[in-house]
Steps between C-alpha positions, in 0.01 A plus 500: 500500500346452843320820589662710773809281505785670690679556172412424139695604191401525135689343214788716367321508164216701657708802593398751235274798542302628208364825365156456347375764258138518393506668160120508499515732801735734311270494199193571712681777689597674178144484371368638829750786495423588139136547597607769746666729247398690191862535391535362147825319583580257781856403594576184697825548691705179501828626646695288747405168337139623511522566875636148545214336308684422174590757237402331175200306634344809657575720200327255266201476731482878530494555124243224451287665770492841336818681607603741223851558634759326713737681733842386623762671709806356325569474130610137536151411623343666196742325265417166665133560418582569136710184479201311638297621201293765679428784259289735716637852555751514786633794700820456700636772725817409692839499330839666505535711189825420318588555136656151494194327643417198288203432725340835416567431132340156530199650676447755224547232235221307671257794493514558875405849616733648759460771757697820456553734795816701435687674223785252548267206436364682197846549353583133551175381344545731203848358443379141516199576281736650243694171496175310469367714218156565650366711785499393862143502633487658844275610784626817665497464878430790735628490857189635671632456852625143537861613442570177319503477120394778270576867441418759762278787387804731496656281229182415312504784247850408380408132477188554290679750276777254424250217458319707240823567313578128502153427363561747220833328436334159478684339792226514764128457528321612816208263545417583861550718805478348845571536868475289814340652806696523824177434694364241258407260780318773695255613232333772709826673586500862372845444353341292226276778370794742510716256304228445240468877453875515444468211256229678301720809482785283369276353230392849398864613474583196290218572258598866479848381406350306209473152648180300459502213753234235452513368856488685830528266797516555873288242683629184661283242676371703795405791276318267262279397791469833677575800276330466159576865418869405471454234232577708186586286191646196674512343845782281630378208710763325708422353840123491448519257209660254740211542743675683783419830666667799330416722801430430866139613482412299189379142545557310173191285556284812500595551135466138390874433518657186641861394561654297222799362688528258788804341661476148638740247648469156656517451873820295522526429873278494807648467849372527854707713736464563875431831671803725514639395160685767306407521134745591223801733522553699819189343653296810426195279560468259793205267547296560815340155492548175304444578130519344159730680257492471122788559259444685171785468244511864392705785644645838431693360201156441349381850588332426833556814709668451836258748652203270446578294810230535762306740280322285243356158436498225241205276420538123545207260472258788541669630815685829535822438689752769598860526385723451804871561554750669276463433125806311372659507155309200366238418762274631773284358776130523571319443829244224450370537856463251786307261277601443137219257425397527138839629386755267343840510336445558131202730551513817294571825679360806327720792598287758325255516212134583445333584833174369357654153540580559867865585449679813612558743215830650389354829624459340843863392499610843384306672777652262754851624419399864467500493120259406221407197295701614200823458696398149602418371152809659348727335757407143404813345352524384139629164629146406601323328209196674354184312412238672285130444473254661263141390519511121520847475348812476711865466402846524644728785398872448442724663755501874456800631313620848577542722192848475354769687687590816313802725496569748776379787284158337476435457870262751656 
């Protein structure tokens, strides 16, 4: 194309964005995190399609890089890993307990540990384990203040007593006791120490009831980096293995961590517009002088947050250019400035990625909308193709397939 032509358009075949995942970064991040803990067990959390990075690919990389355990939120994710041939221990913690749940039965058949945080869940698991003919392996969860999953301390004594009876009866095995801290991303908050004290009391009660858990686990990513006294027998690394900040005051680069995911798209149109031109819906942006605008073929259907307009930048040909105008369903505009020399249709726009390369980070985008990088990376739509690189090897991944839809009783 002629540079700075009033309007130039890319071929329709060039209209796809792409998610690039550097598995070497995930591997290096895991190794760096393992050096920061004396806990004998390390869990890599791969819930939510591995935070948008690719469930099976990341899980395999994690195990090859020294992860002892994998963690998923939903049972279907854990079952998907087993069907992919991954044999590492897996803990899964989010399900609706129902005696008719074939998904729970399938999880237990596949040697998947499940979280247990209520007497009702215990009764259901005991019933399914009886059908299966072998004990369900569980990690008892304490609600230490998050008011989410797990048993409150007022209900803990009954839970551990019944768990012990089920162990005696051969339908349950308590492998672990765990909690998740309400102030996990603010490691210095006094609520964390109070919750850990409550957790230690819960472990003591469980042992007094006759249970002998092998694994006590409390710490997620921020606590791995900032509170070594909370590490116990296992740590659970989520966001940090993907190279993003697990707390506002923690810079991943300070710990040898780097982002593994970047989102790119081609620049599909460049046009010159006069001063006073309204841009996108409702003309929330109006040019104050003649400008060149660029069109990026991604939008909120791809996970691009509407709130990013006017608050962040993308990198094109080594230049940081701001997002301008309201983000549309499948596209958004960038302001290339009064002179777009050096920028052409077909150039790659890096929305976010590794800041060491000059790009904005997902953390930058998260901060721009008053959130965090984990929301940004988890919003990226499965319809965008994933490309994986590990060392010098690169390959395309088939389109992500959601885990099979399960019955209503299996939906958390």
